[in-house]
N, C-alpha and C positions, 0 to 999 in steps of 0.2 A: 482571575479566575475567566476558564473556559465555559462554558455554559452551553455552546454548544452542539446539536443531539451529533454522533461521532456514526457515522454512514459511510456509504462507499460515494459516495458527493462529497459527502466533509474531507473523506480521507485523500479525495483528488484534488480538490483544491486547495488543500496542507500541502500538498504536495507539488503544487504549482500545472496542476494538469487538466487538461479540459475535462469539467463533472459532471454533465448532461451524460443520461442513459446512452446513447446511440455512443458516444466516445470510450461511455466507459468500460460496453460489449466490445469497441475496439477494440480495445489498447489486450484486454485478457484476452479475445481472438489469436491474437498477432504476441504475445509475448507469454510466455512460458517457462516456468521452471524445471531444471531436469529434475531424478527423481531423487540427487541426494545433496541437490546447491538450497540453500537458505534465500531468504528474501532476500536478507540483507549482503549479498553477495553476486547479487544482479546484474549483470554486467548494465540494462539497461538503465539504472537511477544514475545521478544525477550524484553526485558529492554530495550535496545536500539534502537529497533525497534520502542515500543513505546511510547520512548522522540522525536525520528527523525519526527512520525507522528502527537503526540501531537505537538511539536514544527512549526512546518509547517500549519498545519493548524489554529493552532494560529494567526501566523503571515499572516495568508492568502498571501502564497508568491506564487512562481513557482509552490512547490507542490501543493500544493491544489487541483487543478484541477482534476490532474491522481492520485490523495489519493482520490476524492471524486470518479472516474470513478470507482475503484479499492472498492472503498464500494457498491455502487452499482452492480458491479458484485457476486461481497459476496452474495450476498443476492437471488438475480435468481435461 
């Protein structure tokens, strides 16, 4: 059972990305989604990352809310 707190730091760790605040800020600054692009279609994800995001959103599970937050941040 997954009991970790789901936030941007833990999401980035789950995706295999550096997860300190500086690295997260840099990622968001350098990776943007087009207005009609779905987060699951972004070219900057590898196959495993895309699969995790797709499955998490489809399940509407614990990760969905923070993935939605990341989606919003990648559009600002």
